[in-house]
DOGUTOR-847275 format. One record per residue: x, y, z of N, C-alpha, C, O in turn. Coordinates in pm, 1 decimal, padded with zeros to 6 digits. Each point is the difference from the previous one (the first is absolute). Example, Ala and Ser with C-alpha at 12.3 -4.5 7.8 and 13.67 -1.06 7.14 Angstrom:
BEGIN
01319.0|-00569.0|00780.0|-00089.0|00119.0|00000.0|00090.0|00120.0|00000.0|00103.6|-00001.9|00066.5 $
-00138.6|00106.9|-00138.5|00082.0|00119.0|00006.0|-00077.0|00109.0|00073.0|00050.9|00110.8|00016.9 $
END
This chain:
BEGIN
-02556.8|-02242.2|-01359.5|00101.6|00057.1|00095.6|-00102.1|00101.5|00046.5|-00050.7|00072.8|-00085.3 $
00016.5|-00061.2|00208.9|-00064.5|00170.1|-00042.8|00035.8|00053.2|00151.7|-00007.3|-00072.0|00099.7 $
00047.0|00209.3|-00099.1|00098.3|00109.2|00067.8|-00076.1|00110.9|00085.6|-00096.5|00053.7|-00054.5 $
00132.0|-00014.0|00186.3|-00038.4|00158.4|00020.9|00077.8|00057.5|-00035.9|-00013.0|00107.2|00059.0 $
00104.8|-00100.3|-00129.1|00070.4|00097.0|-00078.8|-00016.2|00009.6|-00172.4|00038.9|-00082.5|-00082.8 $
-00106.0|00205.5|00061.0|-00059.5|00034.5|-00083.7|-00127.5|-00056.7|-00066.1|-00004.9|-00023.2|-00120.8 $
-00111.2|-00000.6|00216.6|-00111.4|-00087.8|-00031.0|-00054.6|00081.3|-00104.0|-00098.1|-00070.7|-00023.2 $
00085.4|00184.1|-00072.1|-00016.5|00082.6|-00106.7|00044.4|-00076.0|-00077.3|-00082.3|-00026.8|-00087.6 $
00225.3|-00049.3|00071.0|00025.7|-00047.8|-00125.5|00105.7|00115.7|-00097.6|00045.1|-00021.1|-00112.6 $
-00026.8|00140.6|00196.0|00034.4|00119.7|-00084.6|00186.9|-00030.0|-00022.0|00070.7|00035.7|-00094.3 $
-00046.5|-00083.9|00172.5|00160.8|-00051.4|-00005.3|00039.0|-00122.7|-00169.4|00087.2|-00001.4|-00086.8 $
-00198.1|-00073.4|00115.4|00044.6|-00122.6|-00115.5|-00067.8|00112.9|-00158.7|00031.3|00003.0|-00119.0 $
-00125.2|00067.8|00197.3|-00042.1|00052.1|-00122.3|00102.4|00094.0|-00102.4|00016.0|-00010.6|-00121.6 $
00039.9|00096.1|00208.4|00092.7|00057.4|-00074.1|00138.3|-00035.6|00008.7|00089.1|00081.1|-00025.0 $
-00063.9|-00221.7|00066.0|00121.5|-00043.4|-00034.2|00008.6|-00081.8|-00135.7|00100.7|-00028.9|-00064.5 $
-00280.7|-00011.1|00029.8|00002.4|-00048.2|-00123.0|-00019.9|00073.7|-00125.8|00001.1|-00054.7|-00110.3 $
-00023.4|00208.9|00134.7|00027.4|00061.3|-00083.1|00117.3|00062.0|-00016.9|00022.4|00030.4|-00117.2 $
00044.0|-00007.0|00180.0|00130.2|00029.0|-00019.9|00120.2|-00138.4|-00023.9|00107.0|00035.1|-00049.6 $
-00121.6|-00176.1|00080.7|00053.0|-00084.5|-00045.7|-00031.2|-00148.7|-00101.3|-00063.2|-00089.1|00056.7 $
00086.6|00076.1|-00134.1|-00055.0|-00103.2|-00095.2|00114.8|-00128.4|00021.9|00119.2|-00006.1|-00030.3 $
-00232.6|-00116.3|00112.6|00045.6|-00102.8|00045.3|00048.0|-00127.5|-00087.3|00066.2|-00102.7|00014.5 $
-00128.7|00161.3|-00099.4|-00042.2|-00121.8|-00108.0|00162.5|-00023.0|-00058.4|00075.5|00076.5|-00060.0 $
-00058.4|-00229.1|00110.4|00110.0|-00094.9|-00045.5|00129.5|00063.6|00102.1|00115.5|-00040.4|-00012.6 $
-00147.5|00124.2|00093.6|00118.6|00081.2|00048.9|00057.4|-00074.3|00111.8|-00090.0|-00057.4|00061.3 $
00226.2|00032.9|-00002.5|00104.0|-00006.7|00083.1|-00030.1|00046.1|00100.9|00097.7|00071.6|00022.4 $
-00177.3|-00056.4|00075.7|-00009.7|00076.1|00112.7|00075.4|-00064.9|00141.5|00003.5|-00113.9|00046.6 $
00066.0|00271.2|00005.7|00073.7|-00041.7|00138.7|-00042.1|00087.2|00051.8|00004.0|00117.4|-00036.7 $
-00072.5|-00181.8|00172.5|-00091.4|00076.2|00111.8|00065.3|00012.3|00082.6|00027.4|-00116.4|00029.2 $
00021.3|00176.1|00034.6|00051.8|00112.3|00168.3|-00051.6|00036.9|00079.8|-00046.9|00113.6|-00006.9 $
00030.1|-00195.5|00126.4|-00101.3|00035.8|00111.1|-00128.4|-00088.8|-00009.9|-00098.5|00047.8|00056.3 $
00082.6|-00166.9|-00117.1|-00127.7|-00058.8|-00043.2|-00129.5|-00052.1|00117.6|-00119.1|-00010.1|-00029.6 $
00178.3|-00017.5|00163.5|-00023.4|-00024.9|00135.4|-00087.8|-00112.4|-00051.1|00059.0|-00071.7|-00080.8 $
-00176.9|00039.1|00104.8|-00061.5|-00122.9|-00040.3|-00065.5|-00004.7|-00140.7|-00091.1|-00075.1|-00034.8 $
00148.4|00160.6|-00032.9|-00064.4|-00028.8|-00143.0|-00133.7|00089.4|-00084.2|-00044.6|-00001.7|-00114.8 $
00017.5|00064.2|00219.7|-00190.5|00080.9|-00026.2|00064.0|00093.5|-00100.8|-00093.2|00064.9|-00047.4 $
00154.2|-00044.4|00017.7|00046.3|00117.1|-00173.8|00025.9|-00141.7|-00089.5|-00056.9|-00012.0|-00108.5 $
00145.7|-00094.1|00160.1|00062.1|-00097.7|-00128.9|-00112.3|-00047.7|-00075.4|00011.0|-00015.8|-00121.5 $
-00129.3|-00011.3|00188.5|-00089.9|-00061.3|-00056.2|-00087.6|00073.3|-00121.0|-00053.3|-00058.9|-00094.1 $
00051.5|00210.7|00121.4|-00079.1|00092.8|-00059.1|00053.4|-00023.8|-00102.4|-00087.5|00015.0|-00085.3 $
00254.2|-00067.2|-00000.9|00007.9|00057.5|-00122.2|00089.0|-00122.4|-00034.3|00031.6|-00012.1|-00118.4 $
00011.7|-00078.3|00205.4|00079.6|-00150.5|-00070.7|-00074.2|-00086.2|-00097.1|00071.9|-00079.5|-00060.6 $
-00183.8|00077.4|00035.4|-00067.3|-00048.9|-00079.7|00029.0|00077.7|-00171.8|-00010.3|-00054.1|-00110.1 $
00037.8|00156.8|00134.9|00085.7|00068.6|-00117.5|00161.3|-00028.9|-00057.0|00043.1|-00036.1|-00109.5 $
00018.0|00068.2|00230.8|00119.7|-00010.6|-00029.0|-00003.0|-00149.7|-00029.0|-00085.5|-00086.6|00018.3 $
00272.7|00085.9|-00097.0|00053.2|-00149.5|-00010.7|00058.4|-00060.7|00082.7|00012.8|-00122.3|-00004.1 $
00034.0|00197.4|00096.0|00065.5|-00064.6|00129.7|00005.6|00133.2|00124.5|00026.0|00115.0|-00035.7 $
-00049.0|-00143.5|00155.9|00002.0|00056.9|00089.5|00109.6|-00009.6|00091.1|-00036.8|-00097.0|00066.2 $
00171.4|00139.7|-00007.0|00056.0|-00029.9|00094.4|-00036.6|00106.2|00136.2|00051.6|00111.1|-00011.9 $
-00118.1|-00128.5|00114.2|-00056.8|00081.2|00090.1|00089.5|-00051.2|00145.1|-00019.8|-00109.7|00052.2 $
00130.7|00221.7|00005.4|00036.9|-00034.9|00126.7|-00086.7|00144.9|00095.1|-00061.0|00106.3|-00012.0 $
00104.8|-00186.6|00087.6|-00003.9|00055.3|00159.0|00081.2|-00050.0|00135.7|00006.8|-00116.4|00039.7 $
00052.1|00231.5|00020.5|00044.7|-00043.3|00117.9|-00063.8|-00096.3|00086.6|00062.3|-00099.2|00037.6 $
-00155.2|00115.9|-00010.8|-00096.7|-00051.7|00112.6|-00086.1|-00156.6|-00034.8|-00105.6|-00024.7|-00058.3 $
00217.4|-00068.0|00130.9|-00030.3|-00150.5|-00044.2|-00136.4|-00067.9|00023.3|-00036.7|-00109.5|-00042.4 $
-00027.0|00193.0|00114.7|-00123.6|-00072.3|00043.8|-00112.0|00062.2|-00099.9|-00110.6|-00053.2|-00008.9 $
00146.1|00171.9|-00067.8|-00100.1|00047.5|-00078.7|00020.9|-00098.9|-00138.1|-00091.2|-00054.8|-00061.9 $
00208.4|00049.0|00037.5|00068.1|-00070.5|-00146.0|-00114.0|-00147.5|00052.3|-00103.1|-00042.1|-00052.3 $
00163.3|00005.8|00149.2|-00072.1|-00163.5|-00032.6|-00142.3|00016.0|00026.5|-00065.2|-00102.3|-00021.0 $
-00019.0|00233.0|00073.4|-00140.1|00005.3|00009.1|-00036.9|00041.7|-00194.2|-00114.4|-00008.5|-00044.6 $
00185.0|00033.0|-00006.4|00007.7|-00005.0|-00165.4|-00000.4|-00105.3|-00093.7|-00076.4|-00027.7|-00092.5 $
00190.6|-00031.0|00142.1|00008.7|-00150.7|-00075.0|-00113.5|-00063.3|-00004.6|-00067.9|-00029.1|-00098.5 $
00042.6|00000.6|00255.5|-00092.7|-00014.8|00001.5|-00177.2|00002.8|-00046.2|-00089.6|-00083.7|-00010.4 $
00103.3|00222.3|-00007.1|-00137.2|00019.5|-00078.7|00007.6|00036.0|-00133.4|-00095.8|00057.1|-00051.8 $
00224.9|-00089.6|-00029.4|00016.7|00014.3|-00125.8|-00107.5|-00081.2|-00090.8|00011.1|-00122.0|00011.9 $
-00083.7|00153.3|-00074.8|-00106.3|-00079.4|-00105.9|00078.8|-00093.1|-00086.1|00094.3|00034.6|-00071.2 $
-00146.5|-00170.0|00085.4|00076.0|-00088.3|-00107.8|00037.0|00019.5|-00184.2|00085.3|-00039.2|-00079.7 $
-00212.7|00126.9|00079.2|00049.6|00081.6|-00161.6|00108.4|00128.2|00008.7|00020.8|00078.0|-00092.9 $
00034.7|-00073.9|00206.3|00146.8|00101.3|-00017.4|00118.0|-00061.6|00077.6|00096.5|00071.2|00027.7 $
-00100.7|-00205.0|00009.6|00073.9|-00058.7|00087.9|00173.4|-00026.5|-00070.0|00119.0|00004.1|00031.2 $
-00212.2|-00032.5|-00144.9|00133.2|00046.6|-00123.9|00104.9|00085.2|-00036.3|00118.7|-00032.5|-00004.2 $
-00167.9|00148.1|-00023.5|00057.7|00102.0|-00032.6|00017.6|00108.4|00143.1|00046.3|00113.8|-00007.2 $
-00089.1|-00172.2|00118.7|00041.9|00112.8|00108.4|00025.1|-00071.4|00128.8|-00063.9|-00080.2|00068.1 $
00249.0|00173.3|-00054.5|00035.5|-00015.9|00108.7|00016.5|00022.7|00124.4|00069.0|00098.5|-00026.7 $
-00069.1|-00099.4|00166.9|-00036.8|00083.7|00100.0|00172.9|-00033.1|00088.2|00024.3|-00116.0|00033.4 $
00038.7|00183.4|-00016.3|00114.8|-00004.5|00045.1|00039.9|00096.0|00129.0|-00023.0|00119.2|-00020.2 $
00082.8|-00154.4|00158.1|00038.3|00093.6|00112.6|00150.2|00047.4|-00083.7|00089.3|-00068.5|-00050.0 $
-00106.2|00196.8|00059.6|00129.0|00077.0|-00065.3|-00002.8|00142.7|00029.1|-00113.5|00047.0|-00006.4 $
00208.0|00037.6|00037.3|00043.5|00133.4|-00008.1|00033.5|00054.4|-00092.0|00117.6|00036.1|-00005.3 $
-00192.1|-00013.0|-00085.8|00058.3|00094.8|-00088.4|00139.7|00039.6|-00026.6|00080.2|-00047.3|-00080.6 $
-00064.9|00166.0|00184.5|00126.8|00015.0|-00003.0|00116.6|-00077.3|-00030.8|00093.6|00043.1|-00067.4 $
-00100.6|-00166.9|00121.4|00076.5|-00145.4|-00020.1|-00002.5|-00063.2|-00043.2|00076.8|-00095.2|00013.5 $
-00191.2|00105.9|-00118.2|00019.2|-00066.9|-00112.3|00057.4|00025.2|-00171.7|-00007.6|00107.0|-00060.4 $
00045.2|-00192.1|00024.8|00075.9|00076.8|-00164.6|-00092.3|-00063.5|-00101.0|-00064.2|-00103.2|00019.6 $
00064.3|00164.3|-00112.2|-00110.8|00009.5|-00078.9|00038.8|-00000.6|-00144.7|00037.8|00116.1|-00015.0 $
-00025.4|-00170.4|-00089.8|00067.1|00051.9|-00117.7|-00132.3|00154.1|-00032.5|-00116.0|00029.6|00028.4 $
00237.7|00027.8|-00105.8|-00111.8|00155.4|-00037.3|-00102.1|-00068.2|-00119.1|-00108.5|00054.9|-00018.8 $
00122.0|-00099.1|-00010.4|-00108.2|-00042.9|-00143.9|-00064.8|-00124.6|00040.4|-00047.8|-00075.8|-00084.4 $
00044.3|00052.0|00205.3|-00140.4|-00174.0|00029.7|-00095.6|00031.7|00028.6|-00062.9|-00099.1|00037.3 $
-00021.3|00227.6|-00027.4|-00115.8|00052.2|00018.9|-00031.7|00123.5|-00069.6|00084.9|00089.1|-00000.3 $
-00197.3|-00071.8|-00059.3|-00080.1|00045.1|-00074.0|-00075.7|00155.8|00121.5|00007.7|00120.8|-00022.4 $
-00072.0|-00190.9|00140.4|-00063.2|00071.9|00057.0|00037.2|-00032.6|00148.7|-00010.9|-00114.8|00043.1 $
00072.3|00259.2|00064.1|-00060.8|-00035.5|00153.5|-00052.5|00089.8|00027.1|-00005.0|00113.4|-00047.5 $
-00059.3|-00184.4|00166.9|-00104.5|00078.2|00035.9|00027.3|-00008.2|00186.9|-00014.3|-00112.5|00047.7 $
00048.8|00218.4|00043.7|00019.9|00015.3|00109.5|-00151.8|00060.6|00045.4|-00048.7|00108.4|-00032.0 $
-00006.0|-00208.0|00111.7|-00138.6|00033.9|00062.2|00004.6|00034.7|00152.7|-00033.2|-00093.9|00072.4 $
00062.6|00192.5|-00018.9|-00046.2|00045.3|00154.4|00139.9|-00064.6|00062.0|00008.1|-00051.2|00111.7 $
00095.7|00063.6|-00203.2|00148.1|-00050.6|00022.9|00114.7|00134.1|00024.2|00121.2|-00017.9|00011.3 $
-00185.9|00146.8|-00006.7|00111.7|00106.3|00033.1|-00040.4|00026.1|00107.8|00058.3|00083.4|00069.2 $
END
């Protein structure tokens, strides 16, 4: 998936320098159409990616590579309204969400 956001790849380079996704359960808040999700999901054990925009979530679901479908879930949700277990995820990512 190409993106006009971060065309140099700096964002994902820095994220990978700071975070080891290997085998991690990841929560992504504000995932939009999955543009960032695809750049780390292969390394993760599971990914729960959420966004309040249903159209973007639908695009992300449709664009999910077959190899990632069993471990990546996209949901329409507001993180302020979702209850998650404190130990459910190893990593949380918020990109362009604040």
